[in-house]
Structures are given as structure tokens and as C-alpha cells.
Steps between C-alpha positions, in 0.01 A plus 500: 500500500791615707628243752643563841884474460667214664877501597721260310838437680804423284566135448816326636734307260356177630144622437599607147620145421174362632310728268679349198323167550188649645429708183355211295263399785401862549405524132280193531328642815451835333336336200257309725414825681435683178283219376295518816474878472379479136218268613413737781496803271316324214260740333668810652643757263870570596571854611839662510418662834491158666842384621567173321689370804165451661404239242726247670314546830155461347459152643538646844246776478516735802262438786260784569337367813683751717401816307338739745127553437387832347362742758386868510856584597622404154548733203198407292399637163149415380214334677619380848229237491591362155478121484854492349800698624844516346775543764793660324843485673701757312814708476466853361839481319441156348442532118286183498292648783442815298372290211289271710349783704370647175358162412316488833357848460363379161354202670312719749344694219384176338348330800368799695355412842584133459869547560703717741872571511693473830847655482769380743866596508782267398796727437817305403762730644773257382409595147339842536646707789245782436195266523459503880496884512247507218280252688524722802412805290185317387407441866550873564263565219249266671548678833374823341237382255413137569478237236406738226822698545695173545398356167531839326855518630615149404330527157692819433826351625457205265418739218811724538768266623736344246533217749809317623579769754463771239258739674654818647391519867425872455210392277306351788398837667414629153268204460344568833423854397366389162236278672398781736690417818669748730862471398637630831309236694602242248875575531473498880351164481769377275757602755328297773465126549132504400402188301835323528375230739201423273724477195728256675203292616357481150845406360518216749141399430583470125795275578293282737224472226744365250628812329843458347502825294291773363229543397333222708120497511232284650144480375260430791131437477217518760508121530861520618656352191841652410685508166862618493639702213878514461625783282326731250251273320314636196149630564340198323670265747397719797134509377502120475601472863246757608229324310586176680500683833160659427363154407630362833347787688154446346498123530 
């Protein structure tokens, strides 16, 4: 998981002296936090795609009460009436998002009409300066071809990008052509402001729903129960959460 960068101002000489005696106390506190996180994550297989810094915050799991409900305006892949939906807040240049998106596509093939994927934008421009433009390009694909074109586009971006800002922007119109879109219309859309307001809104929604990095996903069932997923969990862990959500939806 890639976290949103936070500024760290340089310490003054006085602050540096204070750190000398604060270090032992910090070690004790860190040990306590790790202990709590190990309890929280008991039974979960560690995954290198999950940022270990998040383990210390496990006792304060993000609140998902403010996540906007899924509507017909969302980008939905699969059965829109599925009892369980996975809301994926993602960044097209995040390597962990690339891995986890493939996991979620595999989940859809396993669960069929029982689970749907809802993709929302969470481009971390502080880390990946190309991500906002790629998100907008996905919206331009949607403008021409609806959700089918949208998911074809992001799936291909995730397939070809080396991640970490590595995708050449000239590849985006090529991808549009490969999935059957009019390239001239696509590039004209890219040059406009189309989709930018939506991308910013979804970015803000992710933050308000507890997202501190990418990927950040929330499993929601028809009973209104919500299960947050921080980082790129292995498919076995995701399936366990989905099974719990399905059980809640049918109870």
C-alpha cells in the first residue's frame, strides 16, 4: 500500500535534544502498537504489497461510515444488483493497485453475480504525477463507450504500465484505439476538463472514508455492513471478507 506523503519539517537543535530522551519511550510505544497490530491481523497471511507502516494503526481502523453509497452513476463491473460490492479506490500508477486490481478481477470470476466491482479514483499526485491524467483518460474512455470501455481501458493501463509513473503518456491514445474508441475524440477529451471534477470528488471521498493510501477498498453488502481493506491483500483474505459479507447479506 502506498501512503499519502506527509511533510516532515526539519527539527530545531532543542527538538533534537528532546528526541534523545524521547527515543526509549518511543520504542516502548512502538512495541505496544505492533503487539496490538499482530492481534488485529491474527490469521492473516502477510503480503509484501501491504505497507507495514499501517500495522501500527490497526487499533484505529478507519471509519467507513461516510463512504458514499453505490449508485448507477458509479463505474460498476458485474451485476449492479449484487448483494456484495467492492468499492476500489485506486491509482493507475500504484504498483500495489496494479496487483490488487488483478486480484479483484479474479474475485469477480469466482463469485459471478454475487459480487460487483465499483471503481473510484484515488490518484496520489504527490507520488505519481501522471496518475491524475490517466484517471481523466479513463473518464474519456467512459464518455465514449460507457462502463465497458472504462473497465477495458483501466485493465489495459494496469496491464502495460510498469507503475510508479512509468507509463509513457503517448500510450494512452494507443490504448483507446486498441479498445475500439475514436482516438481523435479521445485526445480532444483529454485536452478538456472532462472528468476532473469527478476525480477530485472521489479523491476527497476516499480521504473522508478513511483512506490513507492506495489501494483502499471497502466491501459493502446489501444489509449496509462495511468491511475496509487497506492495501493489496491476498485473494484468500479477500474471499474470507466477501464470505462474511455474503453471510451478513443473507442473514
